[in-house]
N, C-alpha and C positions, 0 to 999 in steps of 0.2 A: 119711375126713374126720375130722379131730381138732379137738375143741373146746378153746379156750384161755381163760384167765382164771380168775375165781373165782366161786363161788356158795355163799352161806351154806346150810347143810344144811336150814334151814327152808324154802328156796325151791328144793329139788331139782326140783320139778315144772316150774319155769320152764326149767331146763336141759333137762329131758326134752322139753318142748314145742319148745324151740329146735332141738334135735337132730332131732326128728321132722320138722321143716320141710325139713331137708336130705335126710333119708331118703326123703321122698315127692316130692322134686324141686321143692318150692316155693321153695327158696332156692339161690342160687349162692354168695353171700358175704353176711355179715350180722354185726351186733353187737346185743347186747341188754343193757340195764342197768336196775336197779331201786334206788331209794333208799327208806329208811324213816327218818323223822325226820332226814333229812339224811345218813344213813350209806349208803354204797354197799354194798348187800348182794348184788347180782348185777352182774357185769361180764364178759360173755362175747363172744367173737368167733370166727369160723370161716369156712372156705371160701375162695373165690377172689375177688380184687379186680377181675378182668377176664376176658374170654373166653379169654385165653392161658394161664390157670392161675396167674397171679401170686398168691401167698398174701395173704389178708386178714390184716394185722398189727394189733398193739395200737393203733398210731397211724394206721391207715387211716381216711380220712374220705371222705364221699360227698355229692353234692348231695341234700339232704333235701327238696327241693321245698316242699310246703306246711307242713311243720314249721317252716319259716322264718317263717311268719306268727305263730307263737307268740312268737318272739323280737322281732319288730316290735311285737307287742301289749305285750310286757313293757316295751319302751322307752316306749311311749305311757302305760302305767299308771304308770311311774316319774315321767314328766314331770307327769302329773296329780296324783300324790301330793305332788309338790313345789310345787303351786300354779301351775305354768306353763302348764297346759292344762286347759280346761274341756270335758268330754265333752258337756255340754248346750248348748254354744255352736254357732252356725252355722259350718260350715266356712269360709264367706266372711269371717268375722271375722278369721281368720288368713291366708286366701288369697282376696283380693277377686275375682280373676278367675274363681274357681270359681262365682260367682253367676250366670254366664251361662246363658241358655236355661232359666230356671225352676228353677235349683238353689239359689236364695237361702235356701230353707227346709231344706236338707239339713244335718243336725247331725253333729258329730263322732261321736256315739254311733251314728248310722246307718252311718257308714263302718266303725266297729268291729264292727258286727253284720251286715254284708253286706246292709243294707237301704237303702243310699244311692240305689239304682236306677241306679248307674253301674258295672255289672259288667264293662264293656269299652268299646271304641271302635267307632264305626260305619264309619270309613274303613278300607280294607284296610291291614294292617300285616304286617311280617315280624319274625322274631326279632331281626334287626339293629336294628329300630326301638326295641326294649326297652333298648338300650344307651345311648340318648340321653335322659338324665333330663329335661331341660328340655322337649324336644320332645314326649315322651310325656305328661308332665304337662300340657302345653299342649293336647293332644288331649282329655284327660280334662276339663279345665276348659271346653272348648268343647262337650262333649257335652250333649244334652238327656236328661232322665231317661227310662229305659226303662219305668217304671211310676211310680205315685205314691210318692215317697220315704217310707220309714217304715212302709208298709203291708204289705210282703212282703219276703222275702229272696230273693236270687239270688246264689249263691256267687261272690264277687269273686276269681276264680282268680288273676288277675294284677293287676288294678286296685287291689285293697286296699292292696298294698304301696306303690304310687306315691302313692295318696291319703294314707295314713298318713305316709309319708315326707316328703311336701311340707308337710303340716300340721306335722309335727315340726320340720322345718328352719326353718319360719317362726316357730314358737313358741319354739324353743330357740336359734336363731341358729347352729346347726351341723347337720351331716348326722347321720342316725340311725346310720350306721356308725361315725363318730368317737365318738359318745356310747357306743355299745354296747361298743366296744373299751376305752374308758377306765373306764366305770362297771360293766361286767358281766364280760366275758370276762377282762380283765386281772386285776382283783382276785380273781376266782374261779378263775383258772388253767384256764379251760374252753376246749377246742380247738374252738370254733365260730366261723365266719367269715361275716359278711354279704357281704363282698367278699373274695375269696381272692387273696392275693399269690402271685406266680409261684414263690416259694421252696417252696411247699407242693405244687406240681403232682405231684411224684413219689410223693406219699402218697395221691393221689385214686383211689378205685375207680371204674371206668367202669360206668355204667348200661347194661343191655342193653335195647334198645328194645322196647316192646310192640307189638302190632298197631297199625296206623295209626288215627288218629281217624276217618278216612273209613270204615274197615272196621267199627269198633265202634259208630259212630253213624249208619250208613247208612240206618236206618229212621226217623231223626228229621228233622222239618221243618227244612230249611236256613235258614228265616227265623225259627226259634224263638230265644228268648233263650238257651237252652242252647247251641245250636250257634254262635250269634253270639258268645257268650262264650268257649267252649272252642276254637273253631276259628279265632280271629283274634287273634294269629297261630296258625298250625298248627305246633305243636311236635312233635318226634319223640323226645325224650329223648336225642338225640345232642348237643344244644347244650352240655350241661355238659362235654363233652370239649374245648371250645374255650376259649382264653384270654379271648376277648371276653366270653363268658358269665360266666366265673369272676370276672373283675375288676369286672364291672358290679354296681351296687347294684340288686337286684331283690328287695325285702323280702317279697314274697309267695311267692317260689319259688326264689331263687337262693342260699340259704345252704348252707354245707358244714360238716359235723360228723359225729359218730358218736353212738351211744346214750349213751355215758358223758358226753359234753359236754352233750347235751340234758337228761339226768337231773340232772346237777350243777347246771345253771342253774335248772331248774324245781323243784328241791328247795326253793328259796327261796319260791316261790309256794305250794308244798304245806305250808309250815310257817310261815304267818303273815308272810311277807316276809323271813325270815331263815334262813340255812343256814350251818353251819360257821363261825359267828362273824361272818358278813358280812350286814348288813341292806341289802336292796335297796329294800324298801317297808315302810311301816307296816302293821300287821295290817289296819287298815281299808282301806288302799290295795290290799292283796293280795286282800281279799274282793271287791272291785269286779269282778274278772275273772269271777266266777261268778254275778253278778247277771243274771238273764234279761232280755234286751232284746227278743227276738222268738222266737215259735214258730209254725210253720205249714209248708205246702207250699213248697218252694224251687224257684224258676223254673229254676235251673241244675242242681241235684242231682236234680230231679224226684222228690223224696221228702220226707218230713217232716224238718224241721230245727229245731234249737233253738240259739240263739246267746246267749252272755254278752257281756261287754265284751272282744271280741278272741279269745274262745275258744269252740269248739263245746261244747255241753253234751249230756248224755245224753238220749235220747228214749225 
């Protein structure tokens, strides 16, 4: 196994740890990147992009699942920083239908911090249902809260992206994907995609499916919030191999990128809203991401969790 890319000598331990993951069998193919004050000081890739042994290249991208949430959160933060979105406002102020069944008091900040009490939908759905934006948002609007909103978190594994995306669409007058391409990835030259065009398919690394959810959560009460959230729909990690998943807007789980593109984009948040001469947010707007919104046991993660405005914080 050969490691490719660059690594500043100050961060040699990063490359050593990266290579150790391959040596002990924890990785098949991967990339790793680090920025310091906006400068890319680690940019590594190695291994295979699929089970056939196709090599992981510099421009290989992969479905990054929940790292996509950080890109959706960035869009929301940018909109709020521009005065087009109020995190303290009720969701129903932007999306009137969301007020159904006792959700009139759910705030945008609750959605951002996984405390809206709508971590999923009650009606059985399949992966294919995720590809119909209006229909899935309609299901979320019709949901009753699963607990008292704002009082506890329950990781919104898939729902957060639809909730944020629909709020964004109504507040901005355009889809999150359109905004993200124009305002973030285009100017930054970052190879990250909320919706992936077919022209990029030959660069995608295939995820290798883990054990099934049924196997890993067999001892959990099937009526629990955790299983109702993570098991509906039951995803296998093979969905990202399909064109339907890749082209759909799934802002909580459907993004494609690599370590370089993630690090490049978030360098702006790490440096007061600006990186490499491009300002995405004011310093004040960037700081909002790290303002604690909730801390406590999480209904879905089943462990202590601490959330800022769209980002998980250290516990």
